[in-house]
The first five atom37 places (N, CA, C, CB, O) and aatype in JSON, in Angstrom:
{
  "aatype": [20, 20, 20, 20, 20, 20, 20, 20, 20, 20, 20, 20, 20, 20, 20, 20, 20, 20, 20, 20, 20, 20, 20, 20, 20, 20, 20, 20, 20, 20, 20, 20, 20, 20, 20, 20, 20, 20, 20, 20, 20, 20, 20, 20, 20, 20, 20, 20, 20, 20, 20, 20, 20, 20, 20, 20, 20, 20, 20, 20, 20, 20, 20, 20, 20, 20, 20, 20, 20, 20, 20, 20, 20, 20, 20, 20, 20, 20, 20, 20, 20, 20, 20, 20, 20, 20, 20, 20, 20, 20, 20, 20, 20, 20, 20, 20, 20, 20, 20, 20, 20, 20, 20, 20, 20, 20, 20, 20, 20, 20, 20, 20, 20, 20, 20, 20, 20, 20, 20, 20, 20, 20, 20, 20, 20, 20, 20, 20, 20, 20, 20, 20, 20, 20, 20, 20, 20, 20, 20, 20, 20, 20],
  "atom_mask": [
    [1, 1, 1, 1, 1],
    [1, 1, 1, 1, 1],
    [1, 1, 1, 1, 1],
    [1, 1, 1, 1, 1],
    [1, 1, 1, 1, 1],
    [1, 1, 1, 1, 1],
    [1, 1, 1, 1, 1],
    [1, 1, 1, 1, 1],
    [1, 1, 1, 1, 1],
    [1, 1, 1, 1, 1],
    [1, 1, 1, 1, 1],
    [1, 1, 1, 1, 1],
    [1, 1, 1, 1, 1],
    [1, 1, 1, 1, 1],
    [1, 1, 1, 1, 1],
    [1, 1, 1, 1, 1],
    [1, 1, 1, 1, 1],
    [1, 1, 1, 1, 1],
    [1, 1, 1, 1, 1],
    [1, 1, 1, 1, 1],
    [1, 1, 1, 1, 1],
    [1, 1, 1, 1, 1],
    [1, 1, 1, 1, 1],
    [1, 1, 1, 1, 1],
    [1, 1, 1, 1, 1],
    [1, 1, 1, 1, 1],
    [1, 1, 1, 1, 1],
    [1, 1, 1, 1, 1],
    [1, 1, 1, 1, 1],
    [1, 1, 1, 1, 1],
    [1, 1, 1, 1, 1],
    [1, 1, 1, 1, 1],
    [1, 1, 1, 1, 1],
    [1, 1, 1, 1, 1],
    [1, 1, 1, 1, 1],
    [1, 1, 1, 1, 1],
    [1, 1, 1, 1, 1],
    [1, 1, 1, 1, 1],
    [1, 1, 1, 1, 1],
    [1, 1, 1, 1, 1],
    [1, 1, 1, 1, 1],
    [1, 1, 1, 1, 1],
    [1, 1, 1, 1, 1],
    [1, 1, 1, 1, 1],
    [1, 1, 1, 1, 1],
    [1, 1, 1, 1, 1],
    [1, 1, 1, 1, 1],
    [1, 1, 1, 1, 1],
    [1, 1, 1, 1, 1],
    [1, 1, 1, 1, 1],
    [1, 1, 1, 1, 1],
    [1, 1, 1, 1, 1],
    [1, 1, 1, 1, 1],
    [1, 1, 1, 1, 1],
    [1, 1, 1, 1, 1],
    [1, 1, 1, 1, 1],
    [1, 1, 1, 1, 1],
    [1, 1, 1, 1, 1],
    [1, 1, 1, 1, 1],
    [1, 1, 1, 1, 1],
    [1, 1, 1, 1, 1],
    [1, 1, 1, 1, 1],
    [1, 1, 1, 1, 1],
    [1, 1, 1, 1, 1],
    [1, 1, 1, 1, 1],
    [1, 1, 1, 1, 1],
    [1, 1, 1, 1, 1],
    [1, 1, 1, 1, 1],
    [1, 1, 1, 1, 1],
    [1, 1, 1, 1, 1],
    [1, 1, 1, 1, 1],
    [1, 1, 1, 1, 1],
    [1, 1, 1, 1, 1],
    [1, 1, 1, 1, 1],
    [1, 1, 1, 1, 1],
    [1, 1, 1, 1, 1],
    [1, 1, 1, 1, 1],
    [1, 1, 1, 1, 1],
    [1, 1, 1, 1, 1],
    [1, 1, 1, 1, 1],
    [1, 1, 1, 1, 1],
    [1, 1, 1, 1, 1],
    [1, 1, 1, 1, 1],
    [1, 1, 1, 1, 1],
    [1, 1, 1, 1, 1],
    [1, 1, 1, 1, 1],
    [1, 1, 1, 1, 1],
    [1, 1, 1, 1, 1],
    [1, 1, 1, 1, 1],
    [1, 1, 1, 1, 1],
    [1, 1, 1, 1, 1],
    [1, 1, 1, 1, 1],
    [1, 1, 1, 1, 1],
    [1, 1, 1, 1, 1],
    [1, 1, 1, 1, 1],
    [1, 1, 1, 1, 1],
    [1, 1, 1, 1, 1],
    [1, 1, 1, 1, 1],
    [1, 1, 1, 1, 1],
    [1, 1, 1, 1, 1],
    [1, 1, 1, 1, 1],
    [1, 1, 1, 1, 1],
    [1, 1, 1, 1, 1],
    [1, 1, 1, 1, 1],
    [1, 1, 1, 1, 1],
    [1, 1, 1, 1, 1],
    [1, 1, 1, 1, 1],
    [1, 1, 1, 1, 1],
    [1, 1, 1, 1, 1],
    [1, 1, 1, 1, 1],
    [1, 1, 1, 1, 1],
    [1, 1, 1, 1, 1],
    [1, 1, 1, 1, 1],
    [1, 1, 1, 1, 1],
    [1, 1, 1, 1, 1],
    [1, 1, 1, 1, 1],
    [1, 1, 1, 1, 1],
    [1, 1, 1, 1, 1],
    [1, 1, 1, 1, 1],
    [1, 1, 1, 1, 1],
    [1, 1, 1, 1, 1],
    [1, 1, 1, 1, 1],
    [1, 1, 1, 1, 1],
    [1, 1, 1, 1, 1],
    [1, 1, 1, 1, 1],
    [1, 1, 1, 1, 1],
    [1, 1, 1, 1, 1],
    [1, 1, 1, 1, 1],
    [1, 1, 1, 1, 1],
    [1, 1, 1, 1, 1],
    [1, 1, 1, 1, 1],
    [1, 1, 1, 1, 1],
    [1, 1, 1, 1, 1],
    [1, 1, 1, 1, 1],
    [1, 1, 1, 1, 1],
    [1, 1, 1, 1, 1],
    [1, 1, 1, 1, 1],
    [1, 1, 1, 1, 1],
    [1, 1, 1, 1, 1],
    [1, 1, 1, 1, 1],
    [1, 1, 1, 1, 1],
    [1, 1, 1, 1, 1]
  ],
  "atom_positions": [
    [[0.76, -1.17, -0.49], [0.46, -0.09, -0.07], [1.38, 1.23, 0.08], [0.03, -0.44, 0.89], [2.4, 1.18, 0.77]],
    [[1.0, 2.39, -0.58], [1.36, 2.94, -0.87], [0.56, 4.1, 0.22], [1.44, 2.72, -2.12], [-0.63, 4.33, 0.42]],
    [[2.17, 4.86, 0.98], [1.54, 5.95, 1.85], [1.46, 7.86, 1.06], [2.71, 5.87, 3.42], [1.88, 8.2, -0.05]],
    [[0.87, 8.61, 2.0], [0.79, 9.65, 1.45], [2.15, 9.83, 0.29], [0.67, 10.64, 2.6], [2.0, 9.75, -0.93]],
    [[3.63, 10.11, 1.09], [4.56, 10.71, 0.52], [4.62, 9.66, -0.56], [5.79, 11.05, 1.37], [5.45, 10.1, -1.35]],
    [[4.23, 8.63, -0.96], [4.79, 7.72, -1.98], [4.06, 8.62, -3.23], [4.32, 5.87, -1.79], [4.69, 9.15, -4.15]],
    [[2.77, 8.67, -3.07], [1.86, 9.02, -3.88], [1.6, 10.64, -4.79], [0.9, 8.69, -3.05], [0.78, 11.01, -5.63]],
    [[3.05, 11.46, -3.9], [3.64, 12.45, -4.9], [4.58, 11.71, -5.05], [3.99, 13.91, -4.58], [4.53, 11.44, -6.25]],
    [[5.42, 11.2, -4.64], [5.94, 10.59, -5.52], [6.34, 11.0, -7.15], [5.23, 9.72, -5.4], [5.51, 10.28, -7.72]],
    [[7.1, 11.73, -8.31], [6.87, 11.78, -10.11], [5.21, 13.18, -10.03], [6.17, 9.29, -11.05], [4.44, 13.39, -10.97]],
    [[5.18, 13.46, -9.45], [3.8, 14.29, -9.47], [4.98, 15.4, -9.86], [2.56, 14.5, -7.81], [6.18, 15.53, -9.61]],
    [[4.06, 16.06, -10.55], [4.34, 17.73, -11.0], [3.93, 18.58, -10.17], [3.69, 18.26, -12.25], [2.78, 18.61, -9.72]],
    [[4.67, 19.22, -9.93], [4.03, 20.57, -9.53], [3.97, 21.51, -9.53], [3.91, 20.85, -9.0], [5.12, 21.94, -9.51]],
    [[2.95, 22.62, -9.54], [2.73, 24.31, -9.89], [2.31, 24.94, -8.77], [1.6, 24.69, -11.02], [1.41, 24.38, -8.14]],
    [[2.76, 26.08, -8.32], [2.84, 27.24, -7.96], [2.3, 28.68, -8.56], [3.88, 27.21, -7.87], [2.94, 29.47, -9.26]],
    [[0.94, 28.79, -8.1], [1.67, 30.5, -8.79], [0.94, 30.24, -10.27], [4.07, 30.67, -9.01], [0.65, 31.14, -11.06]],
    [[0.78, 29.28, -10.42], [0.28, 28.47, -11.91], [2.07, 28.28, -12.71], [-1.19, 29.89, -13.25], [1.93, 27.59, -13.72]],
    [[3.14, 28.57, -12.56], [4.2, 28.36, -12.39], [4.59, 26.89, -12.29], [4.45, 29.07, -11.49], [4.1, 26.35, -11.29]],
    [[5.18, 26.26, -12.87], [5.56, 24.93, -13.42], [7.13, 24.95, -12.26], [5.81, 24.92, -15.57], [8.19, 25.57, -12.34]],
    [[6.7, 24.1, -11.4], [8.19, 24.19, -10.31], [9.09, 23.12, -11.49], [7.93, 23.23, -8.08], [9.81, 23.42, -12.44]],
    [[8.66, 21.79, -10.92], [9.45, 21.05, -11.49], [8.57, 19.41, -11.0], [11.14, 21.44, -10.93], [7.35, 19.38, -10.9]],
    [[9.49, 18.12, -10.75], [8.89, 16.75, -10.43], [9.29, 16.77, -9.9], [8.77, 15.71, -10.83], [10.45, 17.17, -9.84]],
    [[8.32, 16.13, -8.67], [8.65, 15.77, -7.47], [9.02, 14.88, -7.15], [8.08, 15.85, -6.86], [8.33, 13.91, -7.47]],
    [[10.59, 14.53, -6.18], [11.2, 13.13, -6.61], [10.91, 13.24, -4.21], [13.63, 13.06, -7.96], [10.92, 12.2, -3.54]],
    [[10.78, 14.27, -3.73], [10.94, 14.1, -2.43], [9.86, 14.01, -1.22], [11.68, 14.98, -2.23], [10.18, 15.08, -0.7]],
    [[9.15, 13.69, -0.66], [7.66, 14.67, -0.25], [7.76, 13.96, 1.66], [5.49, 13.94, -1.6], [8.07, 12.86, 2.12]],
    [[7.36, 15.16, 2.24], [7.29, 14.23, 3.37], [6.54, 15.36, 4.45], [8.98, 13.54, 3.89], [5.59, 16.08, 4.13]],
    [[6.92, 15.35, 5.2], [5.89, 16.58, 6.23], [4.84, 15.91, 6.81], [5.05, 17.93, 5.33], [4.69, 14.7, 6.95]],
    [[4.01, 17.0, 7.21], [2.82, 17.03, 7.91], [1.6, 16.81, 7.28], [2.73, 18.1, 8.47], [1.3, 17.91, 6.82]],
    [[0.4, 15.69, 6.89], [-0.58, 16.32, 6.04], [-1.57, 17.64, 6.93], [-1.58, 14.97, 5.46], [-2.18, 18.65, 6.6]],
    [[-1.27, 16.87, 8.27], [-2.59, 17.54, 8.8], [-2.26, 16.97, 10.57], [-4.39, 16.77, 7.83], [-2.11, 15.84, 11.03]],
    [[-2.26, 18.39, 11.21], [-2.26, 18.32, 12.5], [-3.27, 18.85, 13.43], [-1.28, 18.74, 12.77], [-3.78, 19.97, 13.4]],
    [[-3.55, 17.47, 14.61], [-5.14, 18.41, 15.23], [-4.76, 18.62, 17.21], [-7.26, 16.85, 14.91], [-5.43, 17.84, 17.89]],
    [[-4.04, 19.34, 17.85], [-3.52, 19.92, 19.28], [-5.08, 19.08, 20.11], [-3.37, 22.25, 19.38], [-6.24, 18.87, 19.77]],
    [[-4.57, 18.93, 20.83], [-5.66, 18.23, 21.94], [-4.89, 19.49, 22.78], [-5.55, 16.12, 22.6], [-3.75, 19.9, 23.01]],
    [[-6.89, 19.96, 23.19], [-7.29, 20.61, 24.26], [-7.78, 20.23, 25.38], [-7.91, 21.23, 23.99], [-8.83, 19.63, 25.6]],
    [[-6.89, 20.65, 26.16], [-6.69, 20.11, 27.79], [-8.65, 20.36, 27.97], [-5.23, 21.54, 29.21], [-9.63, 20.73, 27.33]],
    [[-8.23, 19.85, 29.3], [-9.72, 20.37, 29.85], [-10.01, 20.11, 31.73], [-11.06, 19.27, 28.84], [-10.51, 19.09, 32.19]],
    [[-9.64, 21.05, 32.39], [-9.71, 20.69, 34.45], [-10.4, 21.37, 34.55], [-8.53, 20.95, 35.73], [-10.6, 22.49, 34.08]],
    [[-11.34, 20.15, 35.79], [-12.52, 21.01, 36.4], [-11.99, 20.88, 38.21], [-14.43, 20.13, 35.94], [-10.8, 20.96, 38.51]],
    [[-12.79, 20.74, 38.96], [-12.4, 20.57, 39.9], [-12.69, 18.81, 40.74], [-12.9, 21.77, 40.4], [-12.14, 18.22, 41.67]],
    [[-14.29, 18.35, 39.44], [-14.32, 17.28, 39.83], [-14.12, 16.28, 38.44], [-15.55, 17.2, 40.67], [-14.9, 15.36, 38.19]],
    [[-13.2, 16.55, 37.79], [-12.28, 15.85, 37.28], [-12.13, 14.28, 38.21], [-10.99, 16.85, 37.27], [-12.04, 14.46, 39.42]],
    [[-12.11, 13.02, 37.82], [-11.7, 11.84, 37.99], [-10.31, 12.13, 38.42], [-11.88, 10.98, 36.83], [-9.53, 12.63, 37.62]],
    [[-9.74, 11.69, 40.34], [-8.61, 11.84, 40.54], [-7.74, 13.37, 40.39], [-8.25, 10.89, 39.79], [-6.59, 13.53, 40.79]],
    [[-8.57, 14.43, 39.73], [-7.65, 15.97, 39.47], [-7.04, 15.71, 38.72], [-6.75, 16.68, 40.43], [-5.89, 16.15, 38.77]],
    [[-7.39, 14.95, 37.72], [-6.74, 14.69, 36.03], [-7.53, 15.16, 35.49], [-6.5, 13.31, 35.31], [-8.7, 14.78, 35.51]],
    [[-6.77, 16.76, 34.43], [-7.39, 17.07, 33.09], [-7.9, 16.17, 32.16], [-6.61, 17.67, 32.41], [-6.98, 15.48, 31.73]],
    [[-8.96, 15.9, 31.66], [-9.28, 15.51, 30.31], [-9.16, 15.55, 28.96], [-9.88, 15.61, 30.25], [-10.19, 16.17, 28.7]],
    [[-8.74, 15.38, 28.1], [-8.23, 15.92, 26.63], [-9.79, 15.36, 25.92], [-6.4, 14.98, 25.86], [-10.57, 14.45, 26.18]],
    [[-9.7, 16.6, 24.76], [-10.77, 16.52, 24.02], [-9.59, 17.2, 22.28], [-12.38, 17.71, 24.91], [-8.59, 17.92, 22.25]],
    [[-10.15, 16.7, 21.46], [-9.38, 16.63, 20.11], [-10.08, 18.15, 20.07], [-9.76, 15.19, 18.7], [-11.13, 18.57, 20.54]],
    [[-9.15, 18.68, 19.41], [-9.09, 20.63, 19.1], [-9.1, 20.72, 17.91], [-7.7, 21.64, 19.56], [-9.7, 19.87, 17.25]],
    [[-8.34, 21.98, 17.18], [-8.43, 22.45, 16.56], [-7.69, 22.14, 15.6], [-8.51, 23.21, 16.91], [-6.56, 22.62, 15.5]],
    [[-8.2, 21.25, 14.68], [-6.61, 20.67, 13.22], [-6.98, 21.84, 12.33], [-6.82, 18.58, 11.9], [-7.95, 22.55, 12.06]],
    [[-5.52, 21.66, 11.96], [-4.3, 22.86, 10.92], [-4.22, 22.31, 10.08], [-2.73, 23.3, 11.24], [-3.74, 21.18, 10.18]],
    [[-4.61, 22.77, 8.91], [-3.49, 21.83, 7.94], [-1.76, 21.53, 7.65], [-3.78, 22.26, 6.78], [-1.4, 21.09, 8.75]],
    [[-1.33, 21.53, 7.34], [0.12, 21.12, 7.8], [1.45, 21.23, 6.52], [-0.05, 19.39, 8.33], [1.28, 21.35, 5.31]],
    [[2.4, 21.16, 7.08], [3.47, 21.23, 5.68], [4.23, 20.05, 5.1], [4.65, 22.16, 5.97], [4.51, 18.96, 5.61]],
    [[4.4, 20.4, 4.29], [4.72, 19.19, 3.03], [6.15, 19.8, 3.32], [3.88, 19.28, 1.02], [6.39, 21.0, 3.39]],
    [[7.32, 18.46, 3.53], [9.15, 19.03, 2.81], [8.76, 19.01, 1.61], [10.8, 17.93, 2.94], [7.56, 18.75, 1.63]],
    [[9.19, 19.16, 0.4], [8.87, 18.48, -0.83], [10.49, 19.02, -1.38], [7.21, 19.06, -1.77], [10.84, 20.17, -1.09]],
    [[11.4, 18.15, -2.16], [12.15, 17.98, -3.03], [11.52, 17.69, -5.02], [12.87, 16.84, -2.26], [10.81, 16.97, -5.71]],
    [[12.5, 18.93, -5.08], [11.52, 18.84, -6.71], [13.18, 19.06, -7.7], [9.79, 20.8, -7.05], [14.06, 19.91, -7.56]],
    [[12.98, 17.39, -9.09], [13.98, 18.63, -10.01], [13.25, 19.98, -10.74], [14.76, 17.79, -11.45], [12.1, 20.2, -11.14]],
    [[14.06, 20.5, -10.71], [13.36, 21.48, -11.23], [12.87, 21.27, -12.75], [14.16, 22.62, -11.06], [13.27, 20.25, -13.33]],
    [[12.1, 22.1, -13.38], [11.92, 21.75, -14.36], [12.96, 22.9, -15.5], [10.37, 21.66, -14.39], [12.81, 24.11, -15.35]],
    [[14.03, 22.34, -16.64], [15.03, 23.2, -17.72], [14.38, 24.02, -17.9], [15.52, 22.74, -19.04], [14.91, 25.13, -17.88]],
    [[12.82, 23.93, -18.19], [12.54, 24.81, -19.19], [11.25, 25.42, -19.33], [12.8, 24.25, -20.25], [10.55, 25.8, -20.27]],
    [[11.14, 25.37, -17.63], [10.57, 26.34, -16.65], [11.43, 26.4, -16.0], [9.46, 26.15, -15.93], [11.76, 25.36, -15.43]],
    [[12.22, 27.63, -15.77], [13.09, 27.99, -15.21], [12.33, 29.18, -14.37], [14.21, 28.22, -16.11], [12.24, 29.09, -13.14]],
    [[12.07, 29.7, -14.7], [11.08, 30.54, -13.61], [10.32, 30.44, -12.6], [10.38, 30.97, -13.95], [9.74, 31.39, -12.08]],
    [[10.24, 28.98, -12.16], [9.77, 28.07, -11.4], [10.24, 28.73, -9.53], [10.53, 26.47, -12.06], [9.66, 29.09, -8.51]],
    [[11.89, 28.49, -10.15], [12.48, 28.38, -8.78], [12.16, 29.58, -8.78], [13.94, 27.93, -8.38], [11.01, 29.54, -8.34]],
    [[12.56, 31.29, -9.13], [12.29, 32.71, -8.3], [10.92, 33.07, -8.56], [13.27, 34.01, -8.77], [10.79, 34.28, -8.4]],
    [[9.57, 32.35, -8.99], [8.21, 32.4, -8.32], [8.26, 31.76, -7.08], [7.11, 31.78, -9.12], [7.24, 32.07, -6.47]],
    [[9.16, 30.82, -6.26], [8.92, 30.37, -4.38], [9.6, 31.43, -4.11], [9.66, 28.76, -3.49], [9.13, 32.14, -3.21]],
    [[11.03, 31.93, -4.85], [11.96, 32.79, -4.2], [11.25, 33.84, -4.05], [13.19, 33.06, -4.84], [11.14, 33.82, -2.82]],
    [[10.54, 34.98, -4.5], [9.58, 35.88, -4.57], [8.5, 35.88, -3.55], [9.08, 35.77, -5.73], [8.14, 36.79, -2.8]],
    [[7.93, 34.27, -3.73], [6.4, 34.52, -2.6], [7.14, 34.01, -1.38], [4.63, 33.36, -2.97], [6.41, 33.74, -0.43]],
    [[8.64, 33.79, -1.18], [8.61, 33.53, 0.51], [9.22, 34.93, 0.98], [9.71, 32.03, 1.15], [9.01, 35.22, 2.16]],
    [[10.08, 35.98, 0.07], [10.37, 36.95, -0.19], [9.39, 37.69, 0.72], [10.44, 37.1, -1.52], [9.6, 38.11, 1.86]],
    [[8.33, 37.77, 0.01], [7.01, 38.13, 0.15], [6.01, 37.83, 1.06], [6.57, 37.87, -0.72], [4.87, 38.21, 0.81]],
    [[6.17, 37.4, 1.77], [5.38, 36.77, 2.8], [3.88, 36.35, 2.01], [5.2, 37.9, 4.17], [2.86, 36.66, 2.62]],
    [[3.76, 35.72, 0.79], [2.55, 35.55, -0.12], [2.0, 34.49, -0.63], [2.67, 36.09, -1.05], [2.88, 33.87, -1.23]],
    [[0.85, 33.9, -0.71], [0.05, 33.06, -0.55], [-0.32, 32.25, -1.96], [-0.98, 33.72, 0.1], [-1.17, 32.87, -2.6]],
    [[-0.06, 31.5, -2.34], [-0.78, 30.78, -3.74], [-1.19, 30.11, -4.29], [-0.65, 30.62, -4.35], [-1.28, 29.26, -3.4]],
    [[-1.51, 29.74, -4.95], [-2.04, 27.77, -5.71], [-1.03, 27.12, -5.23], [-2.04, 27.31, -7.76], [-0.08, 27.9, -5.26]],
    [[-0.74, 26.23, -4.84], [-0.54, 24.65, -5.21], [-1.1, 23.62, -5.89], [-0.53, 24.11, -4.42], [-2.12, 23.03, -5.52]],
    [[-0.31, 23.31, -7.12], [-1.18, 22.01, -7.27], [-0.34, 20.68, -7.83], [-2.44, 22.35, -8.36], [0.2, 20.81, -8.93]],
    [[-0.19, 19.34, -7.09], [0.19, 18.32, -7.19], [-0.17, 17.81, -8.06], [0.12, 17.81, -6.45], [-0.73, 16.88, -7.48]],
    [[-0.42, 17.54, -9.6], [-1.09, 16.23, -10.78], [-0.05, 15.86, -10.52], [-1.58, 16.3, -12.53], [1.05, 16.41, -10.45]],
    [[-0.84, 13.67, -10.2], [-0.07, 12.83, -10.19], [0.34, 11.98, -12.11], [-0.81, 11.96, -8.96], [0.28, 12.29, -13.3]],
    [[0.57, 11.27, -11.59], [0.58, 10.61, -12.98], [0.14, 10.54, -13.61], [0.65, 9.91, -13.26], [0.25, 10.86, -14.8]],
    [[-1.31, 9.55, -12.43], [-2.24, 9.11, -13.19], [-3.05, 10.15, -13.12], [-2.78, 7.9, -12.88], [-4.17, 9.79, -13.47]],
    [[-3.02, 11.63, -12.75], [-4.2, 12.87, -13.45], [-4.86, 13.41, -12.08], [-5.73, 12.06, -14.7], [-5.36, 14.53, -11.93]],
    [[-4.79, 12.47, -11.16], [-5.23, 12.73, -9.98], [-4.92, 13.65, -9.26], [-5.13, 11.98, -9.41], [-4.49, 12.93, -8.36]],
    [[-4.7, 15.11, -8.72], [-4.24, 16.27, -7.73], [-4.23, 15.97, -6.47], [-5.01, 17.43, -7.76], [-4.66, 14.91, -6.01]],
    [[-3.5, 17.35, -5.51], [-3.43, 17.54, -4.21], [-3.2, 19.12, -4.42], [-2.3, 16.62, -3.4], [-2.12, 19.58, -4.77]],
    [[-4.59, 20.05, -4.11], [-4.73, 21.02, -4.28], [-4.55, 21.63, -3.04], [-5.66, 21.15, -4.9], [-4.79, 21.02, -2.0]],
    [[-4.04, 23.11, -3.06], [-4.32, 23.73, -1.24], [-4.52, 25.39, -2.41], [-2.18, 23.59, 0.62], [-3.77, 25.66, -3.34]],
    [[-5.74, 26.25, -1.96], [-5.65, 27.25, -2.76], [-5.16, 28.99, -2.53], [-6.81, 27.12, -3.16], [-5.11, 29.97, -3.26]],
    [[-4.83, 28.7, -1.05], [-3.55, 29.62, -0.17], [-2.78, 28.91, 0.89], [-4.17, 30.93, 0.7], [-3.15, 28.69, 2.04]],
    [[-1.28, 28.48, 0.12], [-0.35, 27.72, 0.46], [1.16, 28.68, 0.52], [-0.43, 26.51, -0.57], [1.32, 29.28, -0.54]],
    [[1.98, 28.86, 1.27], [2.88, 30.25, 1.37], [4.43, 28.71, 1.52], [2.35, 31.87, 3.41], [4.54, 27.49, 1.64]],
    [[4.98, 29.53, 1.43], [6.45, 28.78, 0.53], [7.35, 29.05, 2.13], [7.36, 30.04, -1.47], [7.99, 30.05, 2.44]],
    [[7.18, 28.1, 2.73], [7.96, 28.46, 4.68], [9.48, 28.02, 4.88], [7.05, 27.25, 6.2], [10.2, 28.13, 5.87]],
    [[9.74, 27.52, 3.69], [11.44, 27.39, 3.72], [11.72, 27.09, 2.11], [12.13, 25.88, 4.88], [10.87, 26.71, 1.3]],
    [[13.0, 27.32, 1.88], [13.11, 26.86, 0.48], [15.28, 27.41, 0.6], [11.59, 28.08, -0.99], [15.82, 28.33, 1.21]],
    [[15.92, 26.22, -0.37], [17.18, 26.09, -0.19], [17.38, 26.42, -1.84], [17.69, 24.59, 0.55], [16.6, 26.5, -2.79]],
    [[19.08, 26.59, -1.64], [19.27, 27.14, -3.15], [19.23, 25.73, -4.66], [21.14, 28.0, -3.05], [19.12, 24.5, -4.6]],
    [[19.37, 26.65, -5.77], [19.25, 25.09, -6.28], [20.14, 24.86, -6.23], [18.82, 24.58, -7.42], [21.08, 25.63, -6.04]],
    [[20.16, 22.95, -6.48], [21.75, 21.69, -6.06], [21.57, 21.32, -7.0], [21.98, 20.34, -4.84], [20.41, 21.07, -7.33]],
    [[23.06, 21.05, -8.22], [22.93, 20.51, -9.13], [23.34, 19.12, -8.35], [23.62, 21.12, -10.31], [23.73, 19.17, -7.19]],
    [[23.2, 17.76, -9.14], [23.7, 16.13, -8.93], [22.44, 15.38, -8.62], [24.87, 15.86, -7.56], [22.61, 14.17, -8.63]],
    [[21.07, 15.82, -8.32], [20.36, 15.11, -8.44], [20.31, 14.11, -9.59], [19.58, 15.73, -8.28], [21.14, 14.34, -10.47]],
    [[19.67, 13.26, -9.77], [18.89, 12.33, -10.69], [20.08, 12.73, -12.14], [16.8, 12.89, -10.89], [20.59, 13.82, -12.36]],
    [[20.22, 11.71, -12.78], [21.54, 12.54, -14.07], [22.36, 13.57, -13.44], [20.76, 13.55, -15.55], [22.6, 14.24, -14.44]],
    [[22.73, 13.95, -12.83], [22.98, 15.64, -12.98], [21.68, 16.57, -12.7], [23.47, 16.03, -14.64], [21.8, 17.68, -13.23]],
    [[20.55, 16.38, -12.04], [19.71, 17.33, -12.37], [20.18, 18.73, -11.6], [18.29, 16.82, -12.02], [21.38, 18.82, -11.32]],
    [[19.07, 20.1, -11.16], [19.48, 20.63, -10.67], [17.73, 20.74, -9.84], [20.44, 21.58, -11.4], [16.71, 21.13, -10.39]],
    [[17.89, 20.24, -8.35], [16.89, 20.27, -7.81], [16.82, 21.09, -6.98], [16.6, 19.39, -7.48], [17.6, 22.03, -7.18]],
    [[16.03, 21.2, -5.83], [15.64, 22.64, -5.13], [14.53, 21.84, -3.63], [14.42, 23.99, -6.66], [13.54, 21.12, -3.73]],
    [[14.91, 22.12, -2.93], [14.3, 21.56, -1.6], [13.7, 22.51, -1.07], [15.19, 21.01, -0.61], [14.37, 23.55, -1.01]],
    [[12.23, 22.56, -0.47], [11.37, 23.61, -0.35], [10.18, 22.98, 0.68], [10.85, 24.12, -1.88], [9.73, 21.85, 0.53]],
    [[9.79, 23.86, 1.68], [8.24, 23.6, 2.51], [6.96, 24.35, 2.01], [8.35, 24.12, 4.13], [6.94, 25.56, 1.81]],
    [[6.01, 23.61, 1.84], [4.77, 24.02, 1.38], [3.93, 24.34, 2.4], [4.18, 23.12, 0.6], [3.06, 23.47, 2.52]],
    [[3.8, 25.46, 3.41], [2.38, 25.24, 4.17], [1.21, 25.6, 4.1], [2.37, 25.5, 5.1], [1.17, 26.82, 3.95]],
    [[-0.04, 25.02, 4.14], [-1.18, 24.75, 3.77], [-1.94, 26.01, 4.39], [-1.6, 23.34, 4.18], [-2.37, 25.64, 5.48]],
    [[-2.34, 27.48, 4.13], [-3.36, 28.07, 5.23], [-4.5, 27.98, 4.8], [-3.23, 29.43, 5.64], [-5.28, 28.84, 5.19]],
    [[-4.98, 26.96, 3.91], [-6.98, 27.03, 3.36], [-7.53, 26.44, 5.36], [-7.7, 24.88, 1.26], [-7.22, 25.86, 6.4]],
    [[-8.19, 26.95, 4.85], [-9.09, 26.12, 6.48], [-9.49, 24.72, 6.22], [-10.85, 26.91, 7.0], [-9.51, 23.84, 7.08]],
    [[-9.79, 24.56, 4.99], [-9.77, 23.15, 4.89], [-9.01, 22.03, 4.9], [-10.1, 23.0, 4.23], [-9.28, 20.88, 5.24]],
    [[-7.79, 22.66, 4.36], [-6.39, 21.81, 4.51], [-5.94, 20.8, 2.8], [-6.78, 20.44, 6.1], [-6.2, 21.44, 1.78]],
    [[-5.69, 20.24, 2.71], [-4.89, 20.06, 1.01], [-6.38, 19.52, 0.71], [-3.12, 18.63, 0.62], [-7.27, 19.61, 1.55]],
    [[-6.56, 18.96, -0.57], [-7.92, 18.56, -1.29], [-7.03, 17.38, -2.62], [-8.99, 20.41, -2.12], [-6.08, 17.37, -3.4]],
    [[-8.14, 16.56, -2.13], [-7.43, 14.99, -2.83], [-7.81, 15.16, -4.06], [-8.02, 13.34, -2.29], [-8.26, 14.01, -4.09]],
    [[-8.07, 15.59, -5.22], [-9.06, 15.01, -6.21], [-9.22, 13.47, -6.85], [-8.86, 15.8, -7.28], [-8.56, 13.46, -7.9]],
    [[-9.56, 12.75, -6.73], [-9.11, 11.49, -7.78], [-10.3, 11.41, -8.71], [-8.86, 9.84, -6.98], [-11.51, 11.27, -8.58]],
    [[-9.09, 11.64, -10.13], [-9.92, 11.86, -11.18], [-10.73, 10.79, -11.84], [-9.2, 12.38, -12.04], [-11.61, 11.0, -12.67]],
    [[-10.23, 9.2, -11.23], [-11.01, 8.06, -11.85], [-12.69, 7.64, -11.3], [-10.02, 6.78, -11.57], [-13.58, 6.9, -11.74]],
    [[-12.49, 8.75, -9.86], [-13.96, 8.27, -9.07], [-14.5, 8.99, -9.58], [-14.3, 8.29, -7.58], [-15.71, 9.1, -9.39]]
  ]
}
């Protein structure tokens, strides 16, 4: 069975409608739900009781082979992190399924590095989803 990270491998990423490249590494947190602790004088044994709290979309850590036909992709990421702006991000998977976020910001960005597969230029970065609903997975076959 494939994991969420494996599903993204080989997908093409676009950010702010610009092609960034092919995903060769993916990890991070898809969604986080905090715990809210409730304390009351009548709690059993005086111990706080935990309840599920607010969920927040996570941060995906991505490494891409930069698309050599669209070298402006790195500049798009760089401009976004410098200006603290959000944009749409779309992962298009080989089977045409998609993972999207409409309000995503670049929260970490490395310098491009040579030496990936076939000495390709790669770049690592983190995308934090600020959408209230989180990442949206669309199964085109369904």
